[in-house]
Structures are given as C-alpha cells and as structure tokens.
C-alpha positions in Angstrom: -22.4 -24.4 25.5 -21.0 -27.1 23.4 -17.7 -28.3 24.7 -14.6 -27.2 22.8 -12.4 -24.0 21.5 -14.8 -20.2 21.7 -14.0 -17.1 20.5 -15.1 -14.2 22.6 -15.3 -11.0 21.5 -16.0 -8.0 23.4 -18.2 -4.8 21.2 -19.5 -1.9 21.9 -20.8 1.2 19.9 -18.3 3.8 20.7 -15.5 1.0 21.7 -16.2 -1.4 18.0 -15.1 -4.5 18.1 -12.0 -5.9 20.3 -9.9 -8.6 19.5 -11.3 -12.1 20.0 -10.0 -13.9 23.3 -10.0 -17.7 23.2 -11.6 -20.0 25.4 -11.9 -23.2 26.0 -15.3 -25.1 27.3 -14.6 -28.7 29.1 -16.3 -31.5 28.6 -17.8 -32.0 31.9 -21.5 -31.5 32.0 -22.1 -28.5 34.8 -19.2 -27.2 34.6 -19.4 -23.3 34.6 -16.5 -21.4 33.1 -16.1 -17.6 34.1 -14.5 -15.4 31.7 -13.2 -12.0 32.3 -13.7 -10.2 28.7 -12.4 -6.8 30.7 -9.9 -5.2 27.7 -7.0 -2.7 28.0 -7.9 1.0 28.3 -8.5 3.7 25.2 -6.1 4.1 23.4 -7.5 6.4 21.2 -10.5 8.7 21.9 -12.0 11.5 20.7 -14.9 13.6 19.4 -16.3 14.2 15.5 -17.7 17.6 15.4 -18.9 19.3 11.9 -18.4 22.6 10.7 -19.8 24.3 13.1 -17.9 22.3 15.6 -20.9 20.5 16.5 -20.7 16.6 17.7 -21.7 14.6 15.1 -23.6 10.9 16.3 -23.2 7.9 14.4 -20.8 9.0 12.6 -18.1 6.3 11.8 -14.6 6.4 12.7 -12.1 3.9 10.6 -8.6 3.0 12.1 -5.8 1.9 9.4 -4.4 -0.7 9.9 -6.3 -3.7 10.4 -9.0 -2.5 13.4 -12.7 -2.4 12.9 -14.3 0.8 12.7 -16.6 2.3 15.8 -19.3 4.5 15.9 -19.8 7.7 17.7 -22.1 8.0 20.7 -24.7 10.9 20.4 -22.0 13.2 22.1 -19.9 12.7 18.9 -17.5 10.6 20.8 -15.8 7.4 19.7 -13.0 4.9 21.5 -10.4 3.0 20.1 -9.4 0.4 22.9 -6.9 -1.9 23.6 -3.9 -0.6 20.5 -0.4 -2.0 20.2 2.1 0.8 20.4 3.0 2.4 16.8 1.5 4.1 14.0 -1.8 4.2 13.4 -4.3 6.7 10.4 -7.7 7.7 11.8 -10.8 8.8 9.6 -13.9 9.7 10.3 -17.1 9.3 8.0 -20.1 10.4 8.0 -23.0 10.2 5.2 -21.2 11.4 2.2 -18.6 13.6 4.1 -15.5 12.3 5.3 -12.2 13.6 7.1 -8.9 13.6 5.9 -6.6 10.9 7.6 -5.1 11.6 10.7 -1.8 10.6 12.0 -1.8 9.0 15.2 1.8 7.6 17.3 1.4 5.4 20.1 4.6 5.4 21.8 3.7 2.2 24.5 0.7 0.3 26.0 0.1 3.4 28.2 0.0 6.3 25.7 -3.5 7.7 25.0 -4.6 10.0 22.4 -7.4 12.6 22.0 -8.4 12.9 18.6 -10.5 15.4 16.8 -12.5 14.9 13.5 -13.9 16.7 11.3 -16.1 15.2 8.2 -16.4 17.5 5.2 -17.8 17.6 1.5 -14.5 17.9 -0.2 -12.3 15.6 1.8 -8.2 14.9 0.2 -8.4 12.3 -2.5 -6.6 8.9 -2.2 -6.7 8.3 -5.6 -3.4 8.2 -7.9 -3.7 9.2 -11.7 -1.3 8.2 -13.9 -1.1 10.0 -16.7 1.3 8.5 -20.1 1.8 10.5 -22.9 1.2 8.9 -26.5 0.5 5.3 -24.6 -3.0 3.9 -25.2 -3.0 0.2 -23.4 -0.8 -1.7 -20.7 -0.1 -2.2 -16.7 1.2 0.5 -14.0 2.5 -0.9 -11.1 2.1 0.8 -7.9 4.5 0.6 -4.8 3.9 2.5 -1.3 6.9 2.8 1.1 6.6 -0.5 3.1 3.2 -1.4 1.2 2.2 -4.3 -0.8 2.2 -3.7 -4.7 -0.8 -3.1 -7.3 -1.2 -3.5 -10.8 -3.1 -1.4 -12.6 -4.2 -1.4 -16.4 -4.0 1.6 -18.5 -6.9 2.5 -20.5 -6.4 5.2 -23.2 -3.2 6.3 -21.6 -4.6 6.9 -18.0 -4.2 4.6 -15.2 -5.9 5.7 -11.7 -5.7 3.6 -8.6 -7.8 4.4 -4.8 -5.0 3.6 -2.3 -6.4 1.9 0.7 -4.6 3.6 3.8 -2.8 3.9 5.8 -0.5 5.9 3.4 3.0 6.2 3.4 5.5 9.4 2.8 6.4 7.8 -0.5 5.6 6.1 -3.8 7.1 4.6 -7.2 5.5 3.9 -10.3 6.6 1.2 -13.0 4.4 1.1 -16.3 4.5 -0.9 -19.2 2.9 1.0 -21.8 2.6 -0.4 -25.2 5.7 -2.1 -24.9 7.2 0.1 -23.7 8.7 0.4 -20.0 9.3 3.7 -17.4 10.7 3.5 -13.9 10.7 6.1 -11.5 11.8 6.3 -8.1 10.7 7.2 -4.8 8.8 10.5 -4.9 6.5 12.1 -2.1 3.3 10.9 -1.7 1.1 14.0 -1.4 2.1 16.1 -4.5 1.6 12.5 -6.3 -1.7 12.7 -5.1 -2.5 16.0 -5.9 -1.3 16.7 -9.2 -0.9 12.5 -10.8 1.9 11.3 -12.3 3.0 12.7 -15.9 5.0 10.5 -18.2 6.3 9.8 -21.2 6.7 6.6 -22.3 8.5 7.6 -25.7 11.4 8.6 -23.7 12.6 5.0 -23.5 14.8 3.8 -26.1 17.6 2.1 -24.6 18.3 -1.4 -24.6 20.2 -4.2 -22.7 21.7 -7.0 -24.9 22.7 -10.0 -22.7 25.9 -11.8 -24.6 28.3 -14.3 -24.3 28.5 -18.3 -24.3 25.2 -20.3 -24.7 24.6 -21.0 -20.9 22.1 -21.8 -18.1 23.1 -18.6 -16.0 19.6 -16.7 -14.6 20.4 -13.1 -15.0 18.3 -10.8 -12.6 17.8 -6.9 -13.5 17.2 -4.1 -11.5 16.4 -0.8 -13.2 15.8 2.8 -11.9 13.3 2.9 -8.8 14.6 0.1 -7.6 12.8 -1.9 -9.9 13.1 -5.6 -10.8 12.0 -6.1 -14.3 11.9 -10.0 -14.2 9.0 -9.7 -11.5 7.2 -7.5 -13.2 7.4 -8.8 -16.6 5.5 -11.8 -15.1 2.4 -9.9 -15.8 2.9 -10.1 -19.5 4.0 -14.3 -19.9 7.5 -13.6 -19.5 10.0 -15.2 -16.9 11.4 -13.4 -13.6 15.0 -13.9 -14.8 16.7 -13.3 -18.5 18.9 -15.5 -20.1 22.5 -15.0 -22.6 21.5 -13.9 -25.8 17.9 -12.1 -24.8 17.8 -7.9 -25.6 15.8 -6.1 -23.4 14.8 -3.5 -25.1 12.0 0.0 -24.9 14.2 1.0 -21.5 14.1 4.2 -19.9 17.7 5.9 -19.6 19.5 5.0 -16.3 21.3 2.8 -14.2 20.6 -0.8 -14.4 21.9 -3.8 -12.0 22.7 -7.2 -13.5 23.4 -10.6 -11.1 23.8 -14.1 -11.9 25.8 -16.8 -10.1 28.3 -14.4 -7.8 28.8 -11.8 -10.3 27.4 -8.3 -10.4 27.8 -5.4 -13.2 26.3 -2.0 -13.1 25.2 -0.8 -16.5 24.2 2.8 -17.7 22.1 3.5 -20.7 21.7 5.9 -23.1 19.2 6.8 -25.3 18.8 5.2 -28.6 21.9 3.0 -27.7 22.1 -0.6 -26.7 24.7 -1.9 -24.0 26.1 -5.1 -24.3 26.8 -6.7 -20.9 28.8 -10.0 -21.3 27.3 -13.0 -19.4 30.4 -15.2 -18.3 
C-alpha cells in the first residue's frame, strides 16, 4: 500500500457497513501495520418475518438516521452494530413490501435491543398531502419537529411530499397559495399523514401595515405557528426583513410578533382588516 492516510471499513452481509476508521501507512519500506478492525457489540438485532411468521432471507433493514442498511441472512436475522445512544427508527423492505417504522431507544453503549420486523403490502404511508381549497399554484413549506424544512410546489391546489425518516411526532405547514399566506401551528404527524392537511387560503384576508418615519429599520415578522415570514418570502424574491412603508397582505387571522432594533411589538390581526404598527 502507498504511504498516507487510509480509511478501513468492516462490512458484513448481516451486520452492514460500519463506520470507517482511519489508519496511517508510514513511508517506510517493508514495515507492516497491524490494525484491529473489531467493532463494538450489537446494538440492535432481530428477525424479519412474513405474515405467517416465517423468516425472510435477504430482506433489507434500514435504520434512521444515517446508517448503512443491512441485509438479513438465510435465517431472517440481522444485526446493527456499534450504535451510539439515542433514538432510532427501523424499517424492513423486501421486494414490493415493507414494514412500518419501529422506534428504538438506546440508553447507553451497552444497551442491546431486539426488534422483529414484518414487511407487508400495505404499510403506513409517509406521504403528506396538503389540499388548498380553491387555490391553484404556489409553494408550501413543511417542517417536522427537530428536522429540516422542505419546500413543495402546489399543483392545482395540492402539494404532496414524501417525508424522510426518522419521522417525528409533530409537523407544521406554511403555504403561499396564489399570493395568500396560510400558516399552521404544530400538529400531530400521524393523523396528518393519515388524513392529509386541508387548508383554506381564502380565509387569509388580514394585513399588517408598517407605518412611521422613513428609516432603515429592519423588521422581523413572526406569524402563527412561529413562522418567520421574511425567511419564507425569499422563495418569492422578497427580502428576509420588512421595512417601514410595507404592507403585508393576505395574512391569516392570528397573533404576530414584530421585532426591530431592541423593540418588540405583538399584534392580533382580524379578518378583512389592516393592523397598523408604527415603527419608531
């Protein structure tokens, strides 16, 4: 081997690919490097079975977040080695079937969990469907608790996105549909996946008017659900902050918090009315 830094990875069929470890090969002819590639013990083990309880060979077991999938052996068993303490979700896949996501919590490095997974043809769906009555086009922003935000295009009043595990307990949605804002607070994820999210953008008939002497004050506006309107409107070519003289229209009724400099102001908008806020 050439001298330098190398990554060595242990891989086995039922144990999957482990995290790479770095070794240094010195620039010394004939020198032998002995490297122990043993990894920590099994963190999650179990079997994948079919509807009759028979083991499923060569099924794929995914673990979220962020680890390489493993494959079951001929006896349907699998092992996932050397996981750090934390919360994980498992899913088995075989041909066109898959299991539901199963939560696993590892409390410490010595914790070992045993999980049986059963792929089926009608697993729970990870697709979130947002229906916007009477709307046509625009974008929706979907955020799971503790996860990143994703942007989804509205097509003929519907926006849908396949959520990526690990799935959290809550989700919130913000949309700008045909120029109208819809802002939801946090809601349970499971019923949202089962039934979808129905929104009415035509209830958004409130406005906020920023008044005052011309100034360079940069105003941050946070709306219902904790959404920062400036960070959302950059998708539509707007600035991340608002200025004196601007009118923020087509907002849903609710509570809004405005911040500029060391000032904080809270206003409540009402349908078909404009709330004036003086920026001093």
